ROFI-814999 format. One line per field, with one value per atom (N, C-alpha, C): x negated, y, z negated. Coordinates in Angstrom, 2 decimals. Last residue first. Layout:
REM residues N
x X  ...
y Y  ...
z Z  ...
***
This chain:
REM residues 330
x 7.57  8.98  9.15  5.45  5.57  6.68  7.18  6.34  5.61  8.23  9.21  8.11  5.93  6.88  7.82  4.81  4.57  5.13  6.92  6.85  5.89  6.99  7.91  7.30  4.41  4.46  5.90  4.62  3.83  4.10  6.04  6.74  5.78  6.50  5.27  5.98  7.56  8.01  7.08  5.55  6.10  6.35  6.88  5.97  6.30  8.18  8.11  7.53  6.40  6.71  7.09  6.75  6.51  6.58  7.50  7.59  6.74  7.09  5.80  6.62  8.15  9.03  8.41  6.40  7.23  7.94  6.16  4.60  5.38  8.01  7.97  6.97  8.26  9.45  9.06  5.83  6.06  7.02  7.22  6.06  5.83  8.97  9.21  8.75  7.91  8.94  9.23  6.41  5.74  6.45  8.32  7.90  7.36  11.69  10.34  9.90  15.24  13.93  12.47  17.01  16.56  15.29  20.06  18.44  18.03  20.97  21.25  20.10  21.81  21.59  21.66  19.62  20.50  20.74  17.79  19.04  20.13  14.81  16.13  16.79  12.19  12.66  14.20  11.43  11.61  12.32  13.32  12.37  12.06  16.00  15.66  14.77  15.73  15.42  15.50  16.23  16.18  16.30  17.75  16.40  15.66  20.04  19.18  18.27  20.42  20.43  19.44  20.25  21.58  21.53  17.96  18.04  18.92  18.38  17.10  17.58  20.42  20.32  19.32  18.70  19.45  20.02  16.82  16.51  17.61  18.87  18.08  17.46  19.31  20.31  19.49  17.03  17.56  18.86  16.66  15.40  16.28  19.90  18.44  17.72  20.85  20.68  19.39  20.56  21.74  21.67  19.40  18.71  19.70  21.06  19.52  18.86  22.52  22.88  21.91  22.08  22.43  22.96  21.00  21.00  21.17  20.18  20.52  19.73  20.89  20.34  20.77  20.10  21.04  20.68  19.80  19.06  20.54  21.29  21.21  20.95  21.64  20.57  21.05  24.30  22.88  21.59  26.53  26.01  24.24  28.00  28.53  27.95  25.21  26.21  26.88  25.16  23.98  24.58  28.21  27.32  26.08  28.05  28.95  28.78  25.60  25.69  26.46  27.03  25.55  25.41  29.19  29.44  28.25  27.78  28.87  28.51  26.37  25.83  26.47  29.07  28.03  27.34  29.42  30.39  30.28  27.85  27.73  28.57  28.06  26.88  26.96  31.76  30.81  29.27  31.79  32.06  31.19  33.02  31.98  32.27  35.20  35.13  34.08  35.23  35.67  34.95  35.46  35.17  35.88  34.60  33.73  33.93  36.02  35.69  34.98  36.85  37.28  37.38  33.32  34.08  35.43  32.65  33.17  33.77  30.27  30.84  31.46  29.67  29.44  30.48  28.80  30.25  29.29  27.88  26.96  27.80  28.39  28.97  28.11  26.23  26.79  27.34  26.10  26.20  26.73  24.48  25.72  25.21  23.88  23.96  24.95  23.03  24.19  24.19  22.13  21.88  22.96  23.45  22.05  21.44  26.93  25.72  24.29  27.77  27.62  26.62  29.42  28.32  28.32  32.35  31.83  30.59  33.10  32.90  32.43  33.48  34.28  34.09  31.55  31.57  32.22  33.31  32.17  31.18  35.87  35.73  34.84  34.88  35.33  35.23  33.85  32.73  33.39  36.46  35.22  34.51  37.49  38.13  36.65  36.13  35.97  36.61  37.04  35.04  34.93  39.64  39.18  37.53  39.24  39.78  39.67  38.71  38.02  38.13  39.72  39.63  38.99  38.19  38.72  38.99  37.03  38.47  39.29  34.93  35.67  37.00  32.75  32.80  33.68  30.53  31.10  31.52  30.81  30.26  31.28  28.88  30.17  29.56  28.15  28.20  29.08  26.21  27.22  27.52  24.11  24.13  25.44  23.92  24.66  24.33  21.51  21.64  22.79  22.43  21.35  22.50  23.95  22.72  22.24  26.54  25.56  23.87  28.20  28.08  26.74  27.39  27.07  27.05  28.79  27.19  26.41  31.17  30.19  28.87  31.76  32.03  30.75  31.20  30.66  30.36  33.59  32.12  30.78  35.79  35.65  34.15  35.60  35.75  35.02  36.64  34.96  34.83  38.85  37.88  36.23  40.20  39.98  39.24  40.26  39.47  39.47  40.27  40.36  39.81  39.69  39.21  39.47  40.39  40.11  39.87  41.13  42.46  42.19  39.96  39.44  40.78  40.57  39.04  38.82  42.75  42.50  41.61  42.27  43.35  43.11  41.22  40.59  41.13  42.52  41.97  41.33  42.44  43.82  43.56  40.37  41.25  42.55  37.14  38.79  39.43  34.91  36.15  36.35  32.71  33.03  33.88  32.09  33.15  33.93  29.11  29.90  31.36  26.84  28.27  29.08  23.43  24.87  25.60  21.98  23.25  23.53  18.75  20.14  20.95  16.73  17.28  18.13  16.66  17.27  17.41  15.60  14.30  15.13  16.47  15.65  14.76  18.48  17.60  16.53  20.43  19.54  18.78  21.14  20.26  19.42  22.67  21.46  20.89  24.22  23.45  22.81  26.33  25.29  24.36  27.01  26.49  25.41  28.90  27.76  26.43  30.69  29.77  28.77  30.24  30.90  30.02  30.50  29.61  30.62  31.01  31.61  30.54  28.06  29.13  29.68  25.40  25.78  27.14  22.26  23.49  24.40  19.76  20.56  22.25  16.46  18.03  18.67  13.81  14.35  15.70  10.91  12.16  13.07  7.59  8.71  10.12  6.00  5.63  6.76  5.90  4.78  4.69  7.69  6.36  5.41  9.95  9.55  8.01  9.36  9.33  9.37  9.78  8.94  8.73  12.40  11.22  10.27  14.37  14.14  12.55  13.84  13.41  13.41  15.08  13.33  12.96  17.29  16.45  15.13  17.90  18.42  17.19  18.00  17.10  16.81  19.59  18.01  17.27  22.12  21.67  20.26  23.22  22.42  21.72  24.77  23.85  22.99  26.80  26.13  24.90  27.26  28.11  26.68  28.28  27.25  28.08  30.77  30.19  28.73  31.00  31.97  31.98  28.01  28.86  29.82  25.27  26.73  27.68  22.57  23.01  24.68  20.01  21.51  21.54  17.34  17.72  19.22  15.30  16.83  16.77  12.90  13.25  14.37  11.11  12.27  12.50  8.86  8.80  9.89  6.93  8.61  7.96  4.63  4.62  6.16  3.30  4.00  4.44  3.29  1.95  2.34  6.03  5.38  3.78  6.28  7.28  6.07  4.73  4.51  5.00  6.10  4.33  4.26  8.34  8.28  7.11  7.84  8.00  8.11  6.86  5.98  6.26  9.06  8.22  6.87  11.19  11.35  9.99  9.37  9.56  9.81  9.82  8.37  8.66  12.33  12.15  10.60  14.14  13.39  12.52  17.50  16.07  15.12  20.63  19.36  18.46  21.15  21.26  20.54  23.57  22.14  22.34  25.43  25.21  24.10  25.19  25.15  24.79  26.59  25.78  26.36  29.01  27.77  26.53  31.01  30.06  29.28  33.64  33.04  31.94  35.19  34.74  33.67  35.56  36.53  36.66  32.82  33.29  34.59  30.89  32.39  32.57  28.77  28.15  30.28  29.42  28.88  28.98  31.91  30.33  30.19  33.75  32.60  31.54  35.95  36.01  35.02  35.71  35.35  35.41  36.85  36.92  37.03  34.73  35.31  35.42  33.33  34.41  35.03  30.66  31.30  32.29  28.60  29.57  30.47  25.36  26.86  27.52  22.53  22.89  24.43  20.36  21.22  22.59  18.59  18.33  19.65  17.65  18.76  18.45  16.03  16.30  17.53  14.50  16.16  15.98  13.35  13.22  13.94  12.73  13.36  13.08  11.13  11.34  11.81  12.22  12.26  12.64  10.53  11.42  11.38  9.92  9.41  10.56  10.48  9.93  9.22  11.88  11.94  12.07  11.61  10.99  11.40  14.94  14.07  13.08  16.34  16.29  15.10  16.39  17.14  16.04  17.03  15.23  15.44  19.79  18.73  17.61  20.35  21.08  20.00  19.53  19.93  19.75  20.78  19.80  19.20  23.93  23.02  21.67  23.88  24.00  23.94  23.21  22.12  22.76  25.42  23.50  22.64  27.56  27.20  25.94  26.74  27.01  26.95  26.71  25.10  25.40  29.37  27.98  27.07  31.74  31.01  29.62  33.60  32.91  32.12  34.87  35.25  34.57  33.50  33.55  33.73  34.08  33.21  32.94  36.94  36.83  34.89  37.34  37.81  37.26  36.19  35.61  36.05  38.26  37.41  36.27  40.29  40.42  39.15  39.69  39.13  39.81  36.98  38.52  38.58  34.47  35.37  36.69  32.92  34.23  35.01  29.60  30.71  31.96  26.86  27.42  29.38  24.86  25.36  26.58  23.92  24.76  26.06  22.42  23.40  24.29  18.86  20.11  21.19  16.47  16.62  18.27
y 8.80  8.71  7.29  7.71  8.90  8.62  6.64  5.27  6.72  8.57  7.97  6.49  10.21  10.80  10.00  8.01  8.31  9.09  8.27  7.24  7.44  10.76  10.52  8.90  10.83  11.44  11.16  8.62  8.27  9.54  8.36  8.42  8.39  8.75  8.84  9.42  6.00  6.87  7.69  4.25  4.17  6.16  4.07  4.60  4.64  1.16  2.65  2.77  -1.17  -0.78  0.46  -0.97  -0.98  -0.72  -2.51  -1.88  -2.11  -3.67  -2.35  -1.98  -5.78  -4.77  -3.52  -7.84  -7.64  -6.77  -7.28  -7.17  -7.18  -7.99  -6.59  -6.64  -10.91  -9.44  -8.47  -11.54  -12.08  -10.77  -10.71  -9.95  -10.08  -12.30  -10.15  -9.95  -14.14  -14.43  -13.25  -13.99  -14.40  -14.12  -13.55  -12.47  -12.68  -15.46  -15.39  -13.94  -14.44  -15.03  -14.43  -15.83  -14.57  -14.95  -17.78  -17.42  -16.61  -16.55  -16.86  -16.89  -15.72  -17.14  -17.42  -13.43  -13.36  -15.10  -14.13  -12.73  -13.34  -15.03  -15.38  -14.04  -14.38  -15.58  -15.87  -10.79  -12.37  -13.33  -8.06  -8.73  -9.95  -6.26  -7.06  -8.06  -3.24  -4.49  -5.04  -0.22  -0.83  -2.61  0.63  0.78  0.38  0.57  0.30  0.19  1.78  2.75  2.06  0.47  0.76  2.28  -0.72  0.23  1.26  -2.88  -1.17  -0.57  -4.13  -3.64  -2.39  -4.82  -4.20  -3.40  -6.84  -5.78  -5.05  -8.84  -7.82  -6.74  -9.87  -9.14  -8.44  -10.91  -10.24  -9.16  -12.94  -11.95  -10.48  -13.64  -13.96  -12.91  -14.36  -13.42  -14.11  -15.81  -16.51  -15.67  -14.48  -15.65  -16.25  -12.40  -12.18  -13.61  -12.35  -12.50  -13.18  -8.91  -10.89  -11.36  -6.58  -7.01  -8.51  -3.77  -5.12  -5.92  -0.43  -1.55  -3.34  2.46  1.15  0.34  4.94  4.35  3.06  8.37  7.20  6.57  10.33  10.40  9.42  9.90  10.26  10.14  8.48  9.02  8.69  8.65  8.93  9.20  6.81  8.12  9.09  4.53  5.51  7.07  3.40  3.91  4.96  2.56  3.57  4.57  1.05  2.00  3.40  -1.14  -0.42  0.81  -1.72  -1.54  -0.26  -2.96  -1.68  -0.98  -5.51  -4.21  -2.96  -6.39  -6.49  -4.82  -6.82  -6.17  -5.64  -8.88  -7.44  -6.62  -11.00  -10.43  -8.62  -11.64  -11.02  -10.60  -13.11  -11.80  -11.81  -16.86  -15.38  -14.54  -17.30  -17.58  -16.22  -19.28  -17.95  -18.15  -21.27  -21.57  -20.00  -19.88  -21.32  -21.19  -18.50  -18.12  -18.87  -19.67  -19.60  -18.72  -21.86  -20.77  -20.15  -24.18  -24.08  -22.74  -22.75  -24.16  -23.91  -19.91  -20.69  -21.73  -17.86  -18.43  -19.46  -14.74  -16.34  -16.96  -11.91  -13.04  -14.51  -9.72  -10.58  -11.84  -6.24  -7.42  -8.29  -3.18  -3.89  -5.43  -1.15  -2.39  -2.80  2.21  1.52  0.10  5.32  3.75  2.65  6.80  7.79  6.11  7.56  6.92  7.12  11.01  9.67  8.72  13.01  12.90  11.48  12.34  13.44  14.01  10.27  10.44  11.92  10.03  10.91  10.86  7.39  8.97  9.93  5.27  5.80  7.06  5.88  5.90  6.08  4.96  6.20  6.61  2.45  3.82  4.81  1.11  1.47  2.12  1.65  2.69  2.48  -0.13  1.96  2.14  -2.41  -1.83  -0.19  -2.34  -2.51  -2.21  -2.20  -1.11  -1.12  -4.89  -3.81  -2.43  -6.96  -6.57  -5.56  -9.40  -8.38  -7.90  -12.31  -12.15  -10.95  -10.94  -11.99  -11.74  -9.83  -11.82  -12.09  -8.06  -8.19  -9.68  -5.89  -7.55  -7.56  -2.88  -4.24  -5.04  -0.32  -0.64  -1.61  1.66  0.92  0.51  3.28  2.17  1.39  6.61  5.54  4.68  8.06  7.54  6.27  9.57  8.20  8.29  11.05  11.55  10.42  10.57  10.51  10.94  10.92  12.15  11.79  8.78  9.84  11.03  6.55  6.55  7.78  7.78  7.08  7.32  7.01  8.32  8.49  4.01  5.06  6.98  3.32  3.04  4.00  4.43  4.90  4.77  2.71  4.24  4.37  0.43  0.39  1.63  0.99  0.01  0.69  1.09  2.34  1.74  -1.32  -1.03  0.73  -3.87  -2.84  -1.92  -7.13  -5.60  -5.18  -9.56  -9.17  -7.80  -9.98  -9.82  -8.97  -9.54  -9.79  -9.41  -10.04  -10.91  -11.40  -9.31  -10.72  -11.18  -6.69  -7.87  -9.12  -5.63  -5.90  -6.62  -4.42  -5.63  -6.61  -1.63  -2.77  -4.08  -0.60  -0.80  -1.70  -2.48  -1.68  -1.70  -4.25  -4.13  -2.54  -3.20  -4.75  -4.75  -1.72  -1.22  -2.26  -2.18  -1.88  -1.93  -0.58  -1.52  -1.17  -0.30  -0.72  -0.76  2.72  1.58  0.78  4.10  3.47  2.81  4.28  5.94  5.87  5.10  4.13  5.28  5.49  6.02  5.45  6.35  4.89  5.21  7.77  8.44  7.14  5.56  7.42  7.75  4.41  3.46  5.13  6.14  5.46  4.63  6.69  7.82  7.38  4.45  5.30  5.97  4.51  2.82  3.80  6.29  6.24  5.29  5.83  6.66  6.53  2.41  3.22  4.26  -0.04  0.58  1.80  -3.33  -1.98  -1.42  -4.78  -4.50  -3.26  -4.56  -5.16  -4.96  -3.84  -4.17  -4.62  -1.25  -2.30  -2.86  0.07  -0.09  -1.35  2.41  1.28  1.04  2.85  3.17  2.00  2.57  1.92  2.44  2.72  3.60  3.20  1.40  0.93  1.95  2.70  3.12  2.90  1.15  2.71  3.18  -1.31  -0.95  0.18  -0.05  -1.02  -0.66  0.79  1.93  0.91  -1.23  0.03  0.13  -3.23  -3.23  -2.21  -1.51  -1.56  -2.37  -1.49  -0.17  -0.18  -4.03  -3.48  -1.87  -4.38  -4.88  -4.34  -2.28  -2.10  -3.17  -3.74  -2.10  -2.16  -6.03  -6.13  -4.58  -5.20  -5.88  -5.91  -4.15  -3.38  -3.68  -5.85  -5.15  -4.68  -5.05  -4.92  -4.67  -6.57  -5.19  -5.46  -8.78  -7.88  -6.03  -10.27  -9.70  -8.55  -11.21  -11.47  -11.39  -8.78  -9.94  -9.76  -7.76  -7.78  -8.80  -5.32  -6.24  -6.59  -4.09  -3.92  -5.39  -2.10  -3.73  -3.31  -0.24  -0.58  -1.81  -0.94  0.22  0.31  -4.10  -3.33  -2.39  -5.53  -3.92  -3.67  -7.13  -7.31  -6.98  -6.08  -6.20  -6.46  -5.37  -4.38  -4.26  -8.23  -7.61  -6.05  -8.42  -9.49  -8.38  -6.80  -6.26  -7.12  -7.99  -6.36  -6.14  -10.30  -10.08  -9.01  -9.02  -9.46  -10.06  -7.73  -7.21  -7.63  -10.42  -9.08  -8.35  -11.16  -11.75  -11.25  -9.59  -9.58  -10.47  -9.76  -8.35  -8.68  -12.87  -12.28  -10.69  -12.97  -13.25  -12.49  -13.93  -12.74  -13.38  -17.52  -16.20  -15.02  -18.89  -18.39  -17.64  -20.92  -19.76  -19.78  -23.24  -23.48  -21.88  -23.73  -22.72  -23.07  -25.79  -26.15  -25.50  -24.08  -23.89  -24.84  -23.42  -24.67  -24.70  -20.57  -21.77  -22.54  -18.32  -19.29  -20.09  -17.62  -18.95  -19.22  -16.92  -16.68  -18.01  -17.06  -17.06  -16.61  -17.05  -18.64  -18.48  -15.08  -15.26  -16.76  -14.72  -15.06  -14.98  -13.79  -14.92  -15.56  -13.15  -12.38  -13.59  -12.61  -13.73  -13.44  -11.88  -12.06  -13.02  -13.92  -13.49  -12.88  -15.35  -14.28  -14.27  -17.49  -17.47  -15.85  -16.64  -17.39  -17.07  -15.25  -15.44  -16.77  -11.89  -13.18  -13.69  -11.34  -11.54  -12.07  -11.96  -12.03  -12.09  -9.25  -10.39  -10.76  -7.95  -8.49  -9.34  -5.36  -6.61  -6.88  -3.44  -3.80  -4.93  -1.48  -2.70  -3.04  0.53  0.37  -1.32  0.89  0.09  -0.04  2.59  2.32  1.56  3.87  2.67  2.38  6.24  5.08  3.68  8.08  7.77  6.53  9.88  8.63  8.58  12.09  11.92  11.07  12.06  13.10  13.39  8.89  10.11  10.84  8.85  8.45  9.19  10.00  10.49  9.96  8.37  9.87  10.10  5.90  6.26  7.73  6.34  5.97  6.05  6.99  7.90  8.03  4.52  6.07  7.21  2.98  2.90  4.29  4.27  4.25  3.63  3.57  4.96  5.17  1.17  1.63  3.10  0.32  -0.21  0.47  2.70  1.61  1.56  3.83  3.83  2.84  2.86  2.43  2.59  3.92  2.89  1.75  7.09  6.08  4.77  6.37  7.18  6.35  6.28  4.60  5.25  8.02  7.49  6.24  10.25  10.52  8.85  8.70  8.59  9.14  9.76  8.12  7.98  11.91  11.75  10.42  13.09  11.99  12.02  15.61  15.07  14.11  15.53  16.51  15.32  16.58  15.81  16.30  18.08  18.69  17.77  15.94  16.86  17.66  14.12  14.08  14.76  14.18  14.47  14.61  11.98  12.81  12.75
z -20.19  -20.64  -21.29  -18.04  -19.34  -20.35  -16.06  -17.07  -18.37  -14.94  -15.85  -16.69  -14.18  -15.04  -15.73  -12.18  -13.04  -14.17  -10.60  -10.73  -12.26  -9.53  -9.99  -11.09  -8.36  -9.47  -10.00  -6.32  -7.70  -8.51  -4.00  -5.30  -6.54  -0.82  -1.96  -3.29  0.51  0.43  -0.69  2.75  1.51  1.51  6.52  5.70  4.12  8.19  7.79  6.68  9.67  8.80  8.25  14.41  12.62  11.41  16.69  15.76  14.82  19.15  19.03  18.04  20.16  19.77  19.51  19.32  20.90  20.45  16.77  17.69  18.90  15.52  15.11  16.35  15.80  16.40  16.11  13.87  15.58  16.28  11.39  11.51  13.50  10.95  11.46  12.14  10.81  11.86  12.77  8.43  10.02  10.81  6.37  7.22  8.47  7.89  6.40  7.51  7.39  8.46  7.74  4.79  5.67  6.39  3.64  4.03  4.70  0.02  1.62  2.13  -2.44  -2.31  -0.88  -1.74  -2.91  -2.84  0.71  0.36  -0.48  1.10  0.78  0.60  2.05  2.92  2.27  3.42  2.24  2.35  3.82  3.73  3.56  5.22  4.21  4.67  7.13  7.12  5.65  8.92  7.85  7.88  11.11  10.82  9.63  14.04  12.71  12.46  16.83  15.25  14.04  18.82  18.20  17.43  18.76  20.14  19.45  16.75  16.25  17.75  17.68  16.61  16.54  20.18  20.40  19.20  18.69  19.07  19.76  17.67  16.89  17.84  20.30  19.20  18.29  21.16  21.85  20.96  18.93  19.03  19.75  17.86  18.52  18.26  14.36  15.63  16.77  11.89  12.87  14.16  10.76  10.79  11.82  9.64  10.73  11.49  7.87  8.97  10.41  5.85  5.90  7.44  7.69  6.57  6.90  8.55  9.75  8.36  7.50  6.87  8.21  8.10  8.67  8.44  6.45  6.68  7.08  7.62  6.68  7.60  9.57  8.37  7.37  10.89  11.45  10.48  11.12  10.04  10.29  13.65  12.52  11.07  14.71  14.85  13.97  13.34  13.55  13.57  14.00  12.12  12.33  16.51  15.64  14.20  16.23  16.74  16.51  14.62  14.28  14.93  16.63  15.10  14.60  18.75  18.75  17.40  17.67  17.73  17.94  17.19  15.89  16.38  19.72  18.87  17.65  20.57  21.52  20.26  19.05  19.01  19.23  17.91  18.99  18.85  14.47  15.23  16.53  14.04  14.10  14.65  12.29  13.49  13.79  9.17  10.01  11.29  7.80  8.78  9.51  4.92  5.38  7.15  3.24  4.89  5.28  0.82  1.87  3.27  0.00  0.12  1.31  0.98  -0.50  -1.06  3.22  2.18  1.02  4.33  3.10  2.53  7.10  6.11  5.53  6.59  6.83  6.30  8.97  7.67  7.88  8.65  9.39  8.84  6.93  7.14  7.95  7.12  8.07  7.92  4.41  4.87  5.91  4.37  4.59  5.44  2.20  2.87  2.96  1.54  2.34  3.07  2.82  2.38  2.59  2.54  3.20  2.55  0.09  0.79  1.49  -0.06  -0.83  0.22  3.01  1.08  1.20  5.58  5.01  3.37  6.42  6.58  5.84  5.01  4.51  5.14  6.31  5.22  4.80  8.94  8.97  7.01  8.51  8.86  8.72  8.03  7.18  7.33  10.38  9.58  8.64  12.26  12.57  10.98  11.10  11.18  11.68  12.06  10.74  10.33  14.45  13.79  12.76  15.33  15.45  14.62  12.35  13.65  14.29  10.50  10.42  12.07  9.88  10.40  10.58  8.90  8.25  8.02  10.63  11.09  9.78  8.27  9.93  9.83  5.60  5.96  7.47  4.64  5.15  5.34  2.60  3.99  3.90  0.82  0.91  2.39  -1.45  -0.79  -0.65  -2.72  -2.45  -1.10  -5.49  -4.07  -3.67  -8.51  -7.52  -6.23  -9.96  -8.97  -8.57  -10.96  -11.53  -10.97  -9.11  -10.26  -11.03  -7.34  -6.91  -8.19  -9.36  -9.10  -8.76  -9.04  -10.73  -10.52  -6.77  -7.16  -8.41  -6.46  -5.68  -6.37  -8.19  -8.91  -7.97  -6.89  -8.45  -8.33  -4.78  -4.05  -5.74  -6.00  -5.44  -4.85  -6.57  -7.96  -7.33  -4.16  -5.01  -6.40  -4.13  -2.88  -3.69  -6.59  -5.46  -4.66  -7.51  -7.63  -6.60  -6.85  -7.97  -8.63  -4.16  -5.38  -6.34  -0.56  -2.35  -3.19  1.63  1.08  0.01  2.03  2.77  2.28  0.94  0.36  0.99  3.23  1.88  1.21  5.33  5.77  4.41  4.54  5.40  4.99  4.43  2.95  3.56  5.69  5.78  4.56  4.02  5.16  4.51  1.91  2.78  3.45  0.32  0.26  1.11  -1.99  -0.75  -0.46  -3.42  -4.14  -2.82  -4.92  -3.72  -4.56  -5.36  -6.20  -4.77  -6.06  -5.28  -5.97  -8.42  -6.74  -6.11  -11.55  -10.06  -9.35  -13.68  -12.76  -11.47  -16.09  -16.31  -14.85  -15.43  -16.55  -16.56  -13.95  -13.49  -14.22  -16.06  -15.03  -14.32  -17.39  -18.06  -17.06  -15.73  -16.08  -16.77  -15.17  -14.13  -14.63  -18.14  -17.10  -16.27  -17.49  -18.81  -18.23  -16.22  -15.72  -16.59  -14.87  -15.89  -15.70  -11.57  -12.79  -13.49  -10.68  -10.51  -12.10  -9.40  -9.75  -10.30  -9.51  -10.77  -10.68  -7.80  -7.26  -8.35  -7.78  -8.02  -7.33  -6.53  -5.98  -6.84  -5.95  -6.93  -6.14  -4.75  -4.45  -5.33  -6.07  -5.11  -5.51  -8.04  -6.77  -5.73  -10.00  -9.07  -7.84  -11.55  -12.27  -10.89  -10.87  -10.80  -10.97  -12.19  -10.68  -10.06  -14.57  -14.62  -12.86  -14.60  -14.75  -14.73  -13.98  -13.16  -13.54  -15.97  -14.54  -13.83  -18.16  -18.16  -17.10  -17.40  -17.26  -17.63  -18.01  -16.65  -16.82  -20.77  -19.70  -18.17  -21.59  -21.98  -20.73  -20.70  -20.23  -20.49  -21.88  -20.93  -20.55  -23.63  -24.13  -23.02  -21.77  -22.65  -23.10  -18.74  -20.34  -21.11  -15.54  -16.49  -17.46  -14.05  -14.30  -15.33  -12.25  -12.31  -12.58  -11.33  -12.44  -11.73  -10.09  -9.98  -11.02  -9.33  -10.79  -10.54  -7.61  -7.69  -8.73  -7.40  -7.91  -8.05  -4.55  -4.57  -5.76  -3.44  -4.04  -4.88  -0.73  -2.13  -2.45  0.21  -0.03  -0.85  1.58  0.86  0.39  1.32  2.90  2.25  -0.29  1.47  1.91  -2.50  -1.86  -0.62  -2.81  -2.64  -2.18  -3.95  -2.45  -2.14  -5.87  -4.88  -3.64  -8.09  -7.27  -6.24  -8.03  -7.42  -7.10  -9.62  -8.10  -7.38  -12.06  -11.14  -9.47  -12.34  -12.10  -11.28  -13.06  -12.17  -11.88  -15.32  -14.06  -12.94  -17.31  -16.28  -15.09  -17.63  -17.35  -16.64  -16.87  -17.47  -16.90  -15.57  -15.86  -16.78  -16.79  -15.79  -16.83  -16.13  -16.98  -16.73  -13.67  -14.47  -15.84  -12.67  -13.11  -13.75  -9.65  -10.82  -11.18  -6.96  -7.07  -8.55  -5.33  -5.88  -6.18  -4.53  -3.49  -4.07  -4.97  -5.22  -4.23  -5.96  -5.10  -5.78  -8.43  -7.84  -6.92  -9.23  -10.45  -9.62  -6.48  -7.05  -8.21  -5.19  -6.27  -7.30  -2.21  -2.86  -4.13  -0.78  -1.72  -2.31  0.99  1.48  0.17  -0.85  0.03  0.31  -4.37  -2.81  -1.90  -7.05  -6.07  -4.35  -10.09  -8.79  -8.08  -12.09  -12.03  -11.01  -11.22  -11.28  -10.89  -11.23  -12.21  -12.41  -9.81  -9.48  -11.12  -11.41  -9.93  -10.06  -11.54  -12.19  -11.30  -9.69  -11.27  -12.42  -6.46  -7.52  -9.05  -4.69  -5.94  -6.53  -1.86  -2.60  -3.56  -0.32  -0.44  -1.54  3.11  1.42  1.11  5.20  4.76  2.91  7.87  6.51  6.01  10.72  10.30  8.92  13.74  12.08  11.60  15.87  16.20  14.77  15.81  16.68  16.39  13.20  14.15  14.46  12.79  12.70  13.60  13.89  12.33  11.73  16.44  16.00  14.91  17.39  17.54  16.72  16.98  16.00  16.54  18.91  17.45  16.57  21.02  21.02  19.78  19.91  20.16  19.82  20.52  19.28  19.04  23.42  22.60  21.04  24.26  24.66  23.47  23.56  23.03  23.40  24.91  23.18  22.53  27.61  26.94  25.31  27.54  27.84  27.18  26.89  26.36  26.10  27.01  28.01  27.00  24.17  25.15  26.03  21.40  23.09  24.17  19.69  19.58  20.97  20.50  20.79  20.31  19.59  21.24  21.42  17.22  17.83  19.48  15.99  15.61  16.61  16.89  17.62  17.42  15.44  16.89  17.54  12.99  13.08  14.53  12.08  12.68  12.91  9.99  10.97  11.06  9.05  8.87  10.29  8.80  9.44  8.66  6.47  7.72  7.95  5.27  6.51  7.49  3.27  2.69  4.48  3.44  4.10  4.01  2.98  2.37  3.12  2.35  3.68  2.90
***
């Protein structure tokens, strides 16, 4: 689904929406959502860590940073065959998109053959493919595109104003450059942020304004609630108020009406009621499976119970068989 007709957002217009009475904001968001999506369908994605720990970046929230003492050991890139076996299981469990993440500043060229084999293998199963590997050069983005990569995840995390409070080893411009390289290669963008990192409401709004005003907004937008991890600088961060989290979801839906808004990390800490409000506000994608890289995620049976309560059903798979066959033939 294309976002090419997206409008340019002024910051004061976004602020005015965020500040609406809660009922009015949710009504606006749900109305926009219904124009573009089935309100009772939720996309299910699954995420696999293909290389864990030892990352040279100092992201203050991350258990995988080599700068923090979290007790997590660094691992090597896992075998292609294992990735494809896990992807097959995810498809059988109802996931339509498979995401693969590596704790790197950027992938090294020696790893590209394995990465492209993973993408091609998952694509041949008829699933959407997504990777998050850190910064990408234009050449690497093109290589992954040729292998069949549909989406690349590279979060902005927060506003440009608040960014230096969270990360010092990479600039905000670095992140925007990677998003540009991905888009120029013809790969769809998955980019969002993390709430509850000591930011203010203005930072959440500014992050969404930046994303909405990209040359083309992200087709997929993960909104995470911080999971404080012992040993990281944000271990004692004050949790975000649930209704402020819902407000941000609603604003994202209104500003980027054709994007999948993914309720990502932090769902284990949310009540059923908070998650229901997020879906009402326009969230229409979740991660399934019991882990997200290194943190817990609600188990499939827990999600199934919640879906039954709310009358929600998994989104139908995108028809990719023709594309998958083409990739396999190449």
